C-alpha positions, 0 to 999 in steps of 0.5 A: 499500499502506497502512502501519500504525504499531503500538505496540511491546509488550514485555510478555506479561502486563499490568502490572495483573496483575503488580501484582495478583500482587505485591500478593497475594504481598506480602500473603500474605508479610506475613500469614505474617510477622505469624503467625510473629511471633505464634507466636514470641511465643506460644512464647517466652512459654510458654517463659519462663513455664515457666522462671520457674514452675520458679523455676530459671533455666537457665545459658544465654543468652536466645538459647540458651533460645529457639533451638528456638522461633526455629527452629520459627518460621523453619520455619513462615515458610519453609513459609508463604512457599513455600505462598503463592508456590506458590498465587499462581504457580498462580493466575497460571499458570492465568490465562495458560495458558487464553488461551494454550491457546485461542490455540494451538488457534485459531492451528492452525485458522487455519494450516489455512486457516480465515481467517474464524475470529476468536480471541475471549478474555474482556475480562480475559484476558492476551493479548487484545491479541495475539489482536486483532492476530492477528484483524486480520492474518487479516482483512487476509489474507482481504481480500487473498486474496479480491481475488487470487481475484477478479483470477484469475477475471477473468484466466481469463475474459479468457483464455477470451474469444477477443475479449479483446485481448492488452492487456486480458489483460496489464492483468488479469495486471498487476493480479493480479501487483500484488495478489500482490506485496503478500505477502513470499515 
């Protein structure tokens, strides 16, 4: 029996996709922050200009004077960041959901006995490594089951042939046991 060394994978999403997700989110958040700063500057400028134009300085601090503008700007930033998060999370969900849905459907067909089915995902799909490992597993199962069928046919043929010696029949049965022994039951 041949053993294979498999590289252990402890991630579900490729690092490049995680990086793209983080980069998109940070970029959108940065854009939102810059837009919020510009909006605050615009609103504060309008408020200060209006106060100076009226030639009457109110008896409040600068923070009190610009409180409403600051509140509007913070609400704008919060809503923008929430929308940016929803947008990038939805894109990530779509990118993950499609391959998972296809793999789930294909695994159902494999579980129903279609061991000739190969799960095929696009090159940039998230779970391509998992699909390739499943394909390797189904190919190996198919190969082993074919060998078991072949050995079972030999045992049946040997049992039906009256001239087969008991030693030959025992040898065929031992080969069949060896082939089925590779499965953990």
